mmCIF file as Biopython writes it, N, C-alpha, C and O atoms, coordinates in Angstrom:
data_model
#
loop_
_atom_site.group_PDB
_atom_site.id
_atom_site.type_symbol
_atom_site.label_atom_id
_atom_site.label_alt_id
_atom_site.label_comp_id
_atom_site.label_asym_id
_atom_site.label_entity_id
_atom_site.label_seq_id
_atom_site.pdbx_PDB_ins_code
_atom_site.Cartn_x
_atom_site.Cartn_y
_atom_site.Cartn_z
_atom_site.occupancy
_atom_site.B_iso_or_equiv
_atom_site.auth_seq_id
_atom_site.auth_asym_id
_atom_site.pdbx_PDB_model_num
ATOM 1   N N  . MET A ? 1  ? 6.358   -21.151 17.246  1.0 0.0 1  A 1 
ATOM 2   C CA . MET A ? 1  ? 5.422   -21.584 16.210  1.0 0.0 1  A 1 
ATOM 3   C C  . MET A ? 1  ? 4.521   -22.678 16.785  1.0 0.0 1  A 1 
ATOM 4   O O  . MET A ? 1  ? 4.996   -23.567 17.491  1.0 0.0 1  A 1 
ATOM 5   N N  . ARG A ? 2  ? 3.248   -22.614 16.489  1.0 0.0 2  A 1 
ATOM 6   C CA . ARG A ? 2  ? 2.300   -23.632 16.949  1.0 0.0 2  A 1 
ATOM 7   C C  . ARG A ? 2  ? 2.521   -24.922 16.169  1.0 0.0 2  A 1 
ATOM 8   O O  . ARG A ? 2  ? 3.063   -24.889 15.064  1.0 0.0 2  A 1 
ATOM 9   N N  . PRO A ? 3  ? 2.107   -26.062 16.728  1.0 0.0 3  A 1 
ATOM 10  C CA . PRO A ? 3  ? 2.344   -27.355 16.066  1.0 0.0 3  A 1 
ATOM 11  C C  . PRO A ? 3  ? 1.689   -27.478 14.694  1.0 0.0 3  A 1 
ATOM 12  O O  . PRO A ? 3  ? 2.216   -28.178 13.830  1.0 0.0 3  A 1 
ATOM 13  N N  . ASN A ? 4  ? 0.554   -26.818 14.472  1.0 0.0 4  A 1 
ATOM 14  C CA . ASN A ? 4  ? -0.174  -26.953 13.198  1.0 0.0 4  A 1 
ATOM 15  C C  . ASN A ? 4  ? -0.029  -25.718 12.329  1.0 0.0 4  A 1 
ATOM 16  O O  . ASN A ? 4  ? -0.969  -25.339 11.630  1.0 0.0 4  A 1 
ATOM 17  N N  . ASP A ? 5  ? 1.127   -25.089 12.363  1.0 0.0 5  A 1 
ATOM 18  C CA . ASP A ? 5  ? 1.345   -23.878 11.580  1.0 0.0 5  A 1 
ATOM 19  C C  . ASP A ? 5  ? 1.758   -24.139 10.138  1.0 0.0 5  A 1 
ATOM 20  O O  . ASP A ? 5  ? 2.074   -23.200 9.408   1.0 0.0 5  A 1 
ATOM 21  N N  . HIS A ? 6  ? 1.759   -25.391 9.720   1.0 0.0 6  A 1 
ATOM 22  C CA . HIS A ? 6  ? 2.131   -25.719 8.349   1.0 0.0 6  A 1 
ATOM 23  C C  . HIS A ? 6  ? 1.006   -26.490 7.675   1.0 0.0 6  A 1 
ATOM 24  O O  . HIS A ? 6  ? 0.249   -27.214 8.322   1.0 0.0 6  A 1 
ATOM 25  N N  . ALA A ? 7  ? 0.914   -26.322 6.385   1.0 0.0 7  A 1 
ATOM 26  C CA . ALA A ? 7  ? -0.093  -27.020 5.588   1.0 0.0 7  A 1 
ATOM 27  C C  . ALA A ? 7  ? 0.511   -27.338 4.228   1.0 0.0 7  A 1 
ATOM 28  O O  . ALA A ? 7  ? 1.519   -26.753 3.832   1.0 0.0 7  A 1 
ATOM 29  N N  . VAL A ? 8  ? -0.107  -28.260 3.527   1.0 0.0 8  A 1 
ATOM 30  C CA . VAL A ? 8  ? 0.295   -28.577 2.161   1.0 0.0 8  A 1 
ATOM 31  C C  . VAL A ? 8  ? -0.765  -27.998 1.241   1.0 0.0 8  A 1 
ATOM 32  O O  . VAL A ? 8  ? -1.959  -28.242 1.418   1.0 0.0 8  A 1 
ATOM 33  N N  . VAL A ? 9  ? -0.313  -27.221 0.247   1.0 0.0 9  A 1 
ATOM 34  C CA . VAL A ? 9  ? -1.222  -26.626 -0.721  1.0 0.0 9  A 1 
ATOM 35  C C  . VAL A ? 9  ? -0.943  -27.178 -2.108  1.0 0.0 9  A 1 
ATOM 36  O O  . VAL A ? 9  ? 0.134   -27.710 -2.377  1.0 0.0 9  A 1 
ATOM 37  N N  . ASN A ? 10 ? -1.927  -27.045 -2.977  1.0 0.0 10 A 1 
ATOM 38  C CA . ASN A ? 10 ? -1.787  -27.436 -4.370  1.0 0.0 10 A 1 
ATOM 39  C C  . ASN A ? 10 ? -1.673  -26.157 -5.181  1.0 0.0 10 A 1 
ATOM 40  O O  . ASN A ? 10 ? -2.633  -25.395 -5.288  1.0 0.0 10 A 1 
ATOM 41  N N  . LEU A ? 11 ? -0.507  -25.925 -5.749  1.0 0.0 11 A 1 
ATOM 42  C CA . LEU A ? 11 ? -0.264  -24.727 -6.560  1.0 0.0 11 A 1 
ATOM 43  C C  . LEU A ? 11 ? -0.154  -25.152 -8.020  1.0 0.0 11 A 1 
ATOM 44  O O  . LEU A ? 11 ? 0.938   -25.451 -8.504  1.0 0.0 11 A 1 
ATOM 45  N N  . GLY A ? 12 ? -1.268  -25.178 -8.707  1.0 0.0 12 A 1 
ATOM 46  C CA . GLY A ? 12 ? -1.262  -25.566 -10.118 1.0 0.0 12 A 1 
ATOM 47  C C  . GLY A ? 12 ? -0.763  -26.978 -10.344 1.0 0.0 12 A 1 
ATOM 48  O O  . GLY A ? 12 ? -0.051  -27.237 -11.315 1.0 0.0 12 A 1 
ATOM 49  N N  . GLY A ? 13 ? -1.126  -27.896 -9.459  1.0 0.0 13 A 1 
ATOM 50  C CA . GLY A ? 13 ? -0.708  -29.285 -9.586  1.0 0.0 13 A 1 
ATOM 51  C C  . GLY A ? 13 ? 0.568   -29.623 -8.834  1.0 0.0 13 A 1 
ATOM 52  O O  . GLY A ? 13 ? 0.967   -30.786 -8.775  1.0 0.0 13 A 1 
ATOM 53  N N  . ILE A ? 14 ? 1.203   -28.628 -8.267  1.0 0.0 14 A 1 
ATOM 54  C CA . ILE A ? 14 ? 2.416   -28.847 -7.478  1.0 0.0 14 A 1 
ATOM 55  C C  . ILE A ? 14 ? 2.049   -28.736 -6.011  1.0 0.0 14 A 1 
ATOM 56  O O  . ILE A ? 14 ? 1.484   -27.734 -5.575  1.0 0.0 14 A 1 
ATOM 57  N N  . ARG A ? 15 ? 2.377   -29.785 -5.246  1.0 0.0 15 A 1 
ATOM 58  C CA . ARG A ? 15 ? 2.102   -29.771 -3.807  1.0 0.0 15 A 1 
ATOM 59  C C  . ARG A ? 15 ? 3.296   -29.158 -3.087  1.0 0.0 15 A 1 
ATOM 60  O O  . ARG A ? 15 ? 4.444   -29.524 -3.340  1.0 0.0 15 A 1 
ATOM 61  N N  . LYS A ? 16 ? 3.011   -28.224 -2.188  1.0 0.0 16 A 1 
ATOM 62  C CA . LYS A ? 16 ? 4.074   -27.500 -1.493  1.0 0.0 16 A 1 
ATOM 63  C C  . LYS A ? 16 ? 3.656   -27.253 -0.051  1.0 0.0 16 A 1 
ATOM 64  O O  . LYS A ? 16 ? 2.503   -26.921 0.224   1.0 0.0 16 A 1 
ATOM 65  N N  . GLU A ? 17 ? 4.602   -27.419 0.867   1.0 0.0 17 A 1 
ATOM 66  C CA . GLU A ? 17 ? 4.332   -27.115 2.264   1.0 0.0 17 A 1 
ATOM 67  C C  . GLU A ? 17 ? 4.532   -25.618 2.496   1.0 0.0 17 A 1 
ATOM 68  O O  . GLU A ? 17 ? 5.529   -25.037 2.068   1.0 0.0 17 A 1 
ATOM 69  N N  . ILE A ? 18 ? 3.569   -25.009 3.178   1.0 0.0 18 A 1 
ATOM 70  C CA . ILE A ? 18 ? 3.632   -23.570 3.470   1.0 0.0 18 A 1 
ATOM 71  C C  . ILE A ? 18 ? 3.335   -23.347 4.946   1.0 0.0 18 A 1 
ATOM 72  O O  . ILE A ? 18 ? 2.852   -24.245 5.636   1.0 0.0 18 A 1 
ATOM 73  N N  . SER A ? 19 ? 3.626   -22.149 5.417   1.0 0.0 19 A 1 
ATOM 74  C CA . SER A ? 19 ? 3.259   -21.740 6.764   1.0 0.0 19 A 1 
ATOM 75  C C  . SER A ? 19 ? 1.874   -21.100 6.727   1.0 0.0 19 A 1 
ATOM 76  O O  . SER A ? 19 ? 1.560   -20.320 5.828   1.0 0.0 19 A 1 
ATOM 77  N N  . VAL A ? 20 ? 1.061   -21.440 7.708   1.0 0.0 20 A 1 
ATOM 78  C CA . VAL A ? 20 ? -0.256  -20.805 7.847   1.0 0.0 20 A 1 
ATOM 79  C C  . VAL A ? 20 ? -0.326  -20.006 9.149   1.0 0.0 20 A 1 
ATOM 80  O O  . VAL A ? 20 ? -1.411  -19.695 9.640   1.0 0.0 20 A 1 
ATOM 81  N N  . ALA A ? 21 ? 0.841   -19.680 9.700   1.0 0.0 21 A 1 
ATOM 82  C CA . ALA A ? 21 ? 0.912   -18.965 10.973  1.0 0.0 21 A 1 
ATOM 83  C C  . ALA A ? 21 ? 0.323   -17.556 10.899  1.0 0.0 21 A 1 
ATOM 84  O O  . ALA A ? 21 ? -0.096  -17.012 11.920  1.0 0.0 21 A 1 
ATOM 85  N N  . LEU A ? 22 ? 0.285   -16.962 9.716   1.0 0.0 22 A 1 
ATOM 86  C CA . LEU A ? 22 ? -0.180  -15.580 9.583   1.0 0.0 22 A 1 
ATOM 87  C C  . LEU A ? 22 ? -1.686  -15.449 9.386   1.0 0.0 22 A 1 
ATOM 88  O O  . LEU A ? 22 ? -2.215  -14.337 9.384   1.0 0.0 22 A 1 
ATOM 89  N N  . VAL A ? 23 ? -2.378  -16.567 9.222   1.0 0.0 23 A 1 
ATOM 90  C CA . VAL A ? 23 ? -3.834  -16.523 9.036   1.0 0.0 23 A 1 
ATOM 91  C C  . VAL A ? 23 ? -4.507  -17.279 10.179  1.0 0.0 23 A 1 
ATOM 92  O O  . VAL A ? 23 ? -4.000  -18.299 10.647  1.0 0.0 23 A 1 
ATOM 93  N N  . SER A ? 24 ? -5.633  -16.776 10.613  1.0 0.0 24 A 1 
ATOM 94  C CA . SER A ? 24 ? -6.342  -17.448 11.707  1.0 0.0 24 A 1 
ATOM 95  C C  . SER A ? 24 ? -7.511  -18.243 11.153  1.0 0.0 24 A 1 
ATOM 96  O O  . SER A ? 24 ? -8.105  -17.892 10.133  1.0 0.0 24 A 1 
ATOM 97  N N  . ASP A ? 25 ? -7.815  -19.300 11.839  1.0 0.0 25 A 1 
ATOM 98  C CA . ASP A ? 25 ? -8.981  -20.132 11.522  1.0 0.0 25 A 1 
ATOM 99  C C  . ASP A ? 25 ? -8.953  -20.731 10.120  1.0 0.0 25 A 1 
ATOM 100 O O  . ASP A ? 25 ? -10.017 -20.993 9.557   1.0 0.0 25 A 1 
ATOM 101 N N  . VAL A ? 26 ? -7.784  -20.955 9.537   1.0 0.0 26 A 1 
ATOM 102 C CA . VAL A ? 26 ? -7.717  -21.614 8.240   1.0 0.0 26 A 1 
ATOM 103 C C  . VAL A ? 26 ? -7.923  -23.111 8.456   1.0 0.0 26 A 1 
ATOM 104 O O  . VAL A ? 26 ? -7.436  -23.685 9.430   1.0 0.0 26 A 1 
ATOM 105 N N  . LYS A ? 27 ? -8.658  -23.733 7.524   1.0 0.0 27 A 1 
ATOM 106 C CA . LYS A ? 27 ? -8.932  -25.163 7.660   1.0 0.0 27 A 1 
ATOM 107 C C  . LYS A ? 27 ? -8.798  -25.860 6.309   1.0 0.0 27 A 1 
ATOM 108 O O  . LYS A ? 27 ? -8.756  -25.211 5.264   1.0 0.0 27 A 1 
ATOM 109 N N  . VAL A ? 28 ? -8.733  -27.166 6.347   1.0 0.0 28 A 1 
ATOM 110 C CA . VAL A ? 28 ? -8.611  -27.973 5.135   1.0 0.0 28 A 1 
ATOM 111 C C  . VAL A ? 28 ? -9.738  -27.605 4.179   1.0 0.0 28 A 1 
ATOM 112 O O  . VAL A ? 28 ? -10.904 -27.548 4.568   1.0 0.0 28 A 1 
ATOM 113 N N  . GLY A ? 29 ? -9.377  -27.359 2.932   1.0 0.0 29 A 1 
ATOM 114 C CA . GLY A ? 29 ? -10.353 -27.012 1.908   1.0 0.0 29 A 1 
ATOM 115 C C  . GLY A ? 29 ? -10.457 -25.522 1.647   1.0 0.0 29 A 1 
ATOM 116 O O  . GLY A ? 29 ? -11.035 -25.112 0.641   1.0 0.0 29 A 1 
ATOM 117 N N  . ASP A ? 30 ? -9.902  -24.695 2.542   1.0 0.0 30 A 1 
ATOM 118 C CA . ASP A ? 30 ? -9.921  -23.247 2.329   1.0 0.0 30 A 1 
ATOM 119 C C  . ASP A ? 30 ? -8.974  -22.871 1.192   1.0 0.0 30 A 1 
ATOM 120 O O  . ASP A ? 30 ? -7.984  -23.558 0.942   1.0 0.0 30 A 1 
ATOM 121 N N  . TYR A ? 31 ? -9.287  -21.780 0.512   1.0 0.0 31 A 1 
ATOM 122 C CA . TYR A ? 31 ? -8.402  -21.201 -0.493  1.0 0.0 31 A 1 
ATOM 123 C C  . TYR A ? 31 ? -7.627  -20.074 0.170   1.0 0.0 31 A 1 
ATOM 124 O O  . TYR A ? 31 ? -8.203  -19.207 0.827   1.0 0.0 31 A 1 
ATOM 125 N N  . VAL A ? 32 ? -6.310  -20.101 -0.011  1.0 0.0 32 A 1 
ATOM 126 C CA . VAL A ? 32 ? -5.470  -19.077 0.597   1.0 0.0 32 A 1 
ATOM 127 C C  . VAL A ? 32 ? -4.627  -18.388 -0.459  1.0 0.0 32 A 1 
ATOM 128 O O  . VAL A ? 32 ? -4.321  -18.963 -1.504  1.0 0.0 32 A 1 
ATOM 129 N N  . ILE A ? 33 ? -4.260  -17.154 -0.174  1.0 0.0 33 A 1 
ATOM 130 C CA . ILE A ? 33 ? -3.302  -16.425 -0.999  1.0 0.0 33 A 1 
ATOM 131 C C  . ILE A ? 33 ? -1.932  -16.739 -0.417  1.0 0.0 33 A 1 
ATOM 132 O O  . ILE A ? 33 ? -1.705  -16.568 0.780   1.0 0.0 33 A 1 
ATOM 133 N N  . VAL A ? 34 ? -1.012  -17.205 -1.276  1.0 0.0 34 A 1 
ATOM 134 C CA . VAL A ? 34 ? 0.319   -17.608 -0.818  1.0 0.0 34 A 1 
ATOM 135 C C  . VAL A ? 34 ? 1.355   -16.645 -1.367  1.0 0.0 34 A 1 
ATOM 136 O O  . VAL A ? 34 ? 1.350   -16.307 -2.550  1.0 0.0 34 A 1 
ATOM 137 N N  . HIS A ? 35 ? 2.244   -16.208 -0.482  1.0 0.0 35 A 1 
ATOM 138 C CA . HIS A ? 35 ? 3.353   -15.344 -0.883  1.0 0.0 35 A 1 
ATOM 139 C C  . HIS A ? 35 ? 4.606   -15.813 -0.151  1.0 0.0 35 A 1 
ATOM 140 O O  . HIS A ? 35 ? 4.633   -15.865 1.078   1.0 0.0 35 A 1 
ATOM 141 N N  . VAL A ? 36 ? 5.622   -16.148 -0.900  1.0 0.0 36 A 1 
ATOM 142 C CA . VAL A ? 36 ? 6.926   -16.556 -0.381  1.0 0.0 36 A 1 
ATOM 143 C C  . VAL A ? 36 ? 6.784   -17.628 0.702   1.0 0.0 36 A 1 
ATOM 144 O O  . VAL A ? 36 ? 7.399   -17.530 1.764   1.0 0.0 36 A 1 
ATOM 145 N N  . GLY A ? 37 ? 5.978   -18.644 0.428   1.0 0.0 37 A 1 
ATOM 146 C CA . GLY A ? 37 ? 5.860   -19.769 1.346   1.0 0.0 37 A 1 
ATOM 147 C C  . GLY A ? 37 ? 4.961   -19.565 2.541   1.0 0.0 37 A 1 
ATOM 148 O O  . GLY A ? 37 ? 4.942   -20.396 3.450   1.0 0.0 37 A 1 
ATOM 149 N N  . HIS A ? 38 ? 4.209   -18.468 2.558   1.0 0.0 38 A 1 
ATOM 150 C CA . HIS A ? 38 ? 3.307   -18.179 3.674   1.0 0.0 38 A 1 
ATOM 151 C C  . HIS A ? 38 ? 1.909   -17.868 3.150   1.0 0.0 38 A 1 
ATOM 152 O O  . HIS A ? 38 ? 1.747   -17.123 2.184   1.0 0.0 38 A 1 
ATOM 153 N N  . ALA A ? 39 ? 0.911   -18.445 3.797   1.0 0.0 39 A 1 
ATOM 154 C CA . ALA A ? 39 ? -0.468  -18.041 3.513   1.0 0.0 39 A 1 
ATOM 155 C C  . ALA A ? 39 ? -0.650  -16.669 4.141   1.0 0.0 39 A 1 
ATOM 156 O O  . ALA A ? 39 ? -0.360  -16.479 5.322   1.0 0.0 39 A 1 
ATOM 157 N N  . ILE A ? 40 ? -1.132  -15.711 3.352   1.0 0.0 40 A 1 
ATOM 158 C CA . ILE A ? 40 ? -1.293  -14.349 3.868   1.0 0.0 40 A 1 
ATOM 159 C C  . ILE A ? 40 ? -2.756  -13.916 3.910   1.0 0.0 40 A 1 
ATOM 160 O O  . ILE A ? 40 ? -3.064  -12.807 4.347   1.0 0.0 40 A 1 
ATOM 161 N N  . GLY A ? 41 ? -3.644  -14.775 3.464   1.0 0.0 41 A 1 
ATOM 162 C CA . GLY A ? 41 ? -5.056  -14.444 3.507   1.0 0.0 41 A 1 
ATOM 163 C C  . GLY A ? 41 ? -5.892  -15.605 3.018   1.0 0.0 41 A 1 
ATOM 164 O O  . GLY A ? 41 ? -5.417  -16.457 2.268   1.0 0.0 41 A 1 
ATOM 165 N N  . VAL A ? 42 ? -7.133  -15.633 3.446   1.0 0.0 42 A 1 
ATOM 166 C CA . VAL A ? 42 ? -8.097  -16.640 3.008   1.0 0.0 42 A 1 
ATOM 167 C C  . VAL A ? 42 ? -9.084  -15.948 2.084   1.0 0.0 42 A 1 
ATOM 168 O O  . VAL A ? 42 ? -9.535  -14.841 2.377   1.0 0.0 42 A 1 
ATOM 169 N N  . ILE A ? 43 ? -9.426  -16.592 0.966   1.0 0.0 43 A 1 
ATOM 170 C CA . ILE A ? 43 ? -10.422 -16.019 0.057   1.0 0.0 43 A 1 
ATOM 171 C C  . ILE A ? 43 ? -11.579 -17.000 -0.122  1.0 0.0 43 A 1 
ATOM 172 O O  . ILE A ? 43 ? -11.421 -18.210 0.045   1.0 0.0 43 A 1 
ATOM 173 N N  . ASP A ? 44 ? -12.732 -16.457 -0.463  1.0 0.0 44 A 1 
ATOM 174 C CA . ASP A ? 44 ? -13.903 -17.318 -0.604  1.0 0.0 44 A 1 
ATOM 175 C C  . ASP A ? 44 ? -13.791 -18.144 -1.880  1.0 0.0 44 A 1 
ATOM 176 O O  . ASP A ? 44 ? -13.105 -17.745 -2.821  1.0 0.0 44 A 1 
ATOM 177 N N  . PRO A ? 45 ? -14.458 -19.288 -1.916  1.0 0.0 45 A 1 
ATOM 178 C CA . PRO A ? 45 ? -14.340 -20.208 -3.052  1.0 0.0 45 A 1 
ATOM 179 C C  . PRO A ? 45 ? -14.734 -19.602 -4.396  1.0 0.0 45 A 1 
ATOM 180 O O  . PRO A ? 45 ? -14.135 -19.935 -5.418  1.0 0.0 45 A 1 
ATOM 181 N N  . GLU A ? 46 ? -15.736 -18.714 -4.411  1.0 0.0 46 A 1 
ATOM 182 C CA . GLU A ? 46 ? -16.159 -18.106 -5.677  1.0 0.0 46 A 1 
ATOM 183 C C  . GLU A ? 46 ? -15.056 -17.214 -6.249  1.0 0.0 46 A 1 
ATOM 184 O O  . GLU A ? 46 ? -14.769 -17.262 -7.445  1.0 0.0 46 A 1 
ATOM 185 N N  . GLU A ? 47 ? -14.441 -16.402 -5.390  1.0 0.0 47 A 1 
ATOM 186 C CA . GLU A ? 47 ? -13.341 -15.545 -5.833  1.0 0.0 47 A 1 
ATOM 187 C C  . GLU A ? 47 ? -12.157 -16.391 -6.275  1.0 0.0 47 A 1 
ATOM 188 O O  . GLU A ? 47 ? -11.501 -16.076 -7.268  1.0 0.0 47 A 1 
ATOM 189 N N  . ALA A ? 48 ? -11.883 -17.458 -5.546  1.0 0.0 48 A 1 
ATOM 190 C CA . ALA A ? 48 ? -10.787 -18.356 -5.919  1.0 0.0 48 A 1 
ATOM 191 C C  . ALA A ? 48 ? -11.040 -18.964 -7.298  1.0 0.0 48 A 1 
ATOM 192 O O  . ALA A ? 48 ? -10.122 -19.054 -8.113  1.0 0.0 48 A 1 
ATOM 193 N N  . GLN A ? 49 ? -12.265 -19.376 -7.561  1.0 0.0 49 A 1 
ATOM 194 C CA . GLN A ? 49 ? -12.593 -19.971 -8.856  1.0 0.0 49 A 1 
ATOM 195 C C  . GLN A ? 49 ? -12.430 -18.969 -9.989  1.0 0.0 49 A 1 
ATOM 196 O O  . GLN A ? 49 ? -11.896 -19.305 -11.046 1.0 0.0 49 A 1 
ATOM 197 N N  . ARG A ? 50 ? -12.888 -17.738 -9.772  1.0 0.0 50 A 1 
ATOM 198 C CA . ARG A ? 50 ? -12.714 -16.695 -10.794 1.0 0.0 50 A 1 
ATOM 199 C C  . ARG A ? 50 ? -11.230 -16.454 -11.070 1.0 0.0 50 A 1 
ATOM 200 O O  . ARG A ? 50 ? -10.828 -16.306 -12.224 1.0 0.0 50 A 1 
ATOM 201 N N  . THR A ? 51 ? -10.431 -16.415 -10.030 1.0 0.0 51 A 1 
ATOM 202 C CA . THR A ? 51 ? -8.993  -16.191 -10.186 1.0 0.0 51 A 1 
ATOM 203 C C  . THR A ? 51 ? -8.348  -17.346 -10.940 1.0 0.0 51 A 1 
ATOM 204 O O  . THR A ? 51 ? -7.533  -17.119 -11.834 1.0 0.0 51 A 1 
ATOM 205 N N  . LEU A ? 52 ? -8.699  -18.577 -10.593 1.0 0.0 52 A 1 
ATOM 206 C CA . LEU A ? 52 ? -8.130  -19.742 -11.278 1.0 0.0 52 A 1 
ATOM 207 C C  . LEU A ? 52 ? -8.529  -19.760 -12.754 1.0 0.0 52 A 1 
ATOM 208 O O  . LEU A ? 52 ? -7.731  -20.141 -13.611 1.0 0.0 52 A 1 
ATOM 209 N N  . GLU A ? 53 ? -9.764  -19.346 -13.049 1.0 0.0 53 A 1 
ATOM 210 C CA . GLU A ? 53 ? -10.203 -19.268 -14.442 1.0 0.0 53 A 1 
ATOM 211 C C  . GLU A ? 53 ? -9.402  -18.227 -15.213 1.0 0.0 53 A 1 
ATOM 212 O O  . GLU A ? 53 ? -9.051  -18.453 -16.371 1.0 0.0 53 A 1 
ATOM 213 N N  . LEU A ? 54 ? -9.109  -17.090 -14.586 1.0 0.0 54 A 1 
ATOM 214 C CA . LEU A ? 54 ? -8.279  -16.065 -15.236 1.0 0.0 54 A 1 
ATOM 215 C C  . LEU A ? 54 ? -6.874  -16.586 -15.517 1.0 0.0 54 A 1 
ATOM 216 O O  . LEU A ? 54 ? -6.324  -16.349 -16.592 1.0 0.0 54 A 1 
ATOM 217 N N  . PHE A ? 55 ? -6.295  -17.294 -14.552 1.0 0.0 55 A 1 
ATOM 218 C CA . PHE A ? 55 ? -4.967  -17.877 -14.774 1.0 0.0 55 A 1 
ATOM 219 C C  . PHE A ? 55 ? -4.994  -18.858 -15.946 1.0 0.0 55 A 1 
ATOM 220 O O  . PHE A ? 55 ? -4.067  -18.877 -16.757 1.0 0.0 55 A 1 
ATOM 221 N N  . ALA A ? 56 ? -6.047  -19.670 -16.041 1.0 0.0 56 A 1 
ATOM 222 C CA . ALA A ? 56 ? -6.172  -20.628 -17.141 1.0 0.0 56 A 1 
ATOM 223 C C  . ALA A ? 56 ? -6.287  -19.908 -18.482 1.0 0.0 56 A 1 
ATOM 224 O O  . ALA A ? 56 ? -5.702  -20.344 -19.473 1.0 0.0 56 A 1 
ATOM 225 N N  . GLN A ? 57 ? -7.039  -18.806 -18.515 1.0 0.0 57 A 1 
ATOM 226 C CA . GLN A ? 57 ? -7.165  -18.021 -19.745 1.0 0.0 57 A 1 
ATOM 227 C C  . GLN A ? 57 ? -5.822  -17.413 -20.147 1.0 0.0 57 A 1 
ATOM 228 O O  . GLN A ? 57 ? -5.467  -17.409 -21.325 1.0 0.0 57 A 1 
ATOM 229 N N  . MET A ? 58 ? -5.075  -16.898 -19.162 1.0 0.0 58 A 1 
ATOM 230 C CA . MET A ? 58 ? -3.762  -16.319 -19.475 1.0 0.0 58 A 1 
ATOM 231 C C  . MET A ? 58 ? -2.812  -17.383 -20.011 1.0 0.0 58 A 1 
ATOM 232 O O  . MET A ? 58 ? -2.046  -17.122 -20.939 1.0 0.0 58 A 1 
ATOM 233 N N  . GLU A ? 59 ? -2.857  -18.577 -19.435 1.0 0.0 59 A 1 
ATOM 234 C CA . GLU A ? 59 ? -2.001  -19.651 -19.924 1.0 0.0 59 A 1 
ATOM 235 C C  . GLU A ? 59 ? -2.385  -20.054 -21.343 1.0 0.0 59 A 1 
ATOM 236 O O  . GLU A ? 59 ? -1.514  -20.290 -22.180 1.0 0.0 59 A 1 
ATOM 237 N N  . ALA A ? 60 ? -3.679  -20.133 -21.616 1.0 0.0 60 A 1 
ATOM 238 C CA . ALA A ? 60 ? -4.143  -20.497 -22.960 1.0 0.0 60 A 1 
ATOM 239 C C  . ALA A ? 60 ? -3.701  -19.444 -23.979 1.0 0.0 60 A 1 
ATOM 240 O O  . ALA A ? 60 ? -3.274  -19.791 -25.080 1.0 0.0 60 A 1 
ATOM 241 N N  . LEU A ? 61 ? -3.799  -18.169 -23.622 1.0 0.0 61 A 1 
ATOM 242 C CA . LEU A ? 61 ? -3.350  -17.113 -24.526 1.0 0.0 61 A 1 
ATOM 243 C C  . LEU A ? 61 ? -1.838  -17.195 -24.770 1.0 0.0 61 A 1 
ATOM 244 O O  . LEU A ? 61 ? -1.376  -17.026 -25.898 1.0 0.0 61 A 1 
ATOM 245 N N  . ALA A ? 62 ? -1.084  -17.451 -23.716 1.0 0.0 62 A 1 
ATOM 246 C CA . ALA A ? 62 ? 0.382   -17.567 -23.859 1.0 0.0 62 A 1 
ATOM 247 C C  . ALA A ? 62 ? 0.736   -18.736 -24.767 1.0 0.0 62 A 1 
ATOM 248 O O  . ALA A ? 62 ? 1.648   -18.630 -25.587 1.0 0.0 62 A 1 
ATOM 249 N N  . GLN A ? 63 ? 0.024   -19.850 -24.630 1.0 0.0 63 A 1 
ATOM 250 C CA . GLN A ? 63 ? 0.282   -21.015 -25.489 1.0 0.0 63 A 1 
ATOM 251 C C  . GLN A ? 63 ? -0.092  -20.701 -26.932 1.0 0.0 63 A 1 
ATOM 252 O O  . GLN A ? 63 ? 0.622   -21.090 -27.856 1.0 0.0 63 A 1 
ATOM 253 N N  . ALA A ? 64 ? -1.199  -20.003 -27.129 1.0 0.0 64 A 1 
ATOM 254 C CA . ALA A ? 64 ? -1.620  -19.666 -28.495 1.0 0.0 64 A 1 
ATOM 255 C C  . ALA A ? 64 ? -0.613  -18.731 -29.173 1.0 0.0 64 A 1 
ATOM 256 O O  . ALA A ? 64 ? -0.443  -18.766 -30.391 1.0 0.0 64 A 1 
ATOM 257 N N  . GLU A ? 65 ? 0.044   -17.905 -28.379 1.0 0.0 65 A 1 
ATOM 258 C CA . GLU A ? 65 ? 1.023   -16.972 -28.923 1.0 0.0 65 A 1 
ATOM 259 C C  . GLU A ? 65 ? 2.431   -17.545 -28.946 1.0 0.0 65 A 1 
ATOM 260 O O  . GLU A ? 65 ? 3.377   -16.883 -29.373 1.0 0.0 65 A 1 
ATOM 261 N N  . GLY A ? 66 ? 2.562   -18.802 -28.474 1.0 0.0 66 A 1 
ATOM 262 C CA . GLY A ? 66 ? 3.870   -19.440 -28.455 1.0 0.0 66 A 1 
ATOM 263 C C  . GLY A ? 66 ? 4.767   -18.964 -27.332 1.0 0.0 66 A 1 
ATOM 264 O O  . GLY A ? 66 ? 5.986   -19.116 -27.412 1.0 0.0 66 A 1 
ATOM 265 N N  . ASN A ? 67 ? 4.186   -18.386 -26.277 1.0 0.0 67 A 1 
ATOM 266 C CA . ASN A ? 67 ? 4.961   -17.878 -25.151 1.0 0.0 67 A 1 
ATOM 267 C C  . ASN A ? 67 ? 4.803   -18.715 -23.892 1.0 0.0 67 A 1 
ATOM 268 O O  . ASN A ? 67 ? 5.167   -18.270 -22.803 1.0 0.0 67 A 1 
ATOM 269 N N  . ALA A ? 68 ? 4.271   -19.907 -24.026 1.0 0.0 68 A 1 
ATOM 270 C CA . ALA A ? 68 ? 4.062   -20.741 -22.834 1.0 0.0 68 A 1 
ATOM 271 C C  . ALA A ? 68 ? 5.375   -21.329 -22.366 1.0 0.0 68 A 1 
ATOM 272 O O  . ALA A ? 68 ? 6.265   -21.618 -23.167 1.0 0.0 68 A 1 
ATOM 273 N N  . PRO A ? 69 ? 5.487   -21.505 -21.055 1.0 0.0 69 A 1 
ATOM 274 C CA . PRO A ? 69 ? 6.719   -22.107 -20.518 1.0 0.0 69 A 1 
ATOM 275 C C  . PRO A ? 69 ? 6.893   -23.551 -20.915 1.0 0.0 69 A 1 
ATOM 276 O O  . PRO A ? 69 ? 7.880   -24.181 -20.536 1.0 0.0 69 A 1 
#
């Protein structure tokens, strides 16, 4: 493993250390898809924003229906 194969990500307000060994040229500020503690892809900021907005809408709907965690 290379020395910089780990990064800290923000997952909905939770900071978590992950491996970035599977993605090339990832840098601070990039949005990544995380699966089981590994970054598996980089996505552009616009797509990331759309995805985060969808997650927020799903959470709001779950809260309105009384199904929020």
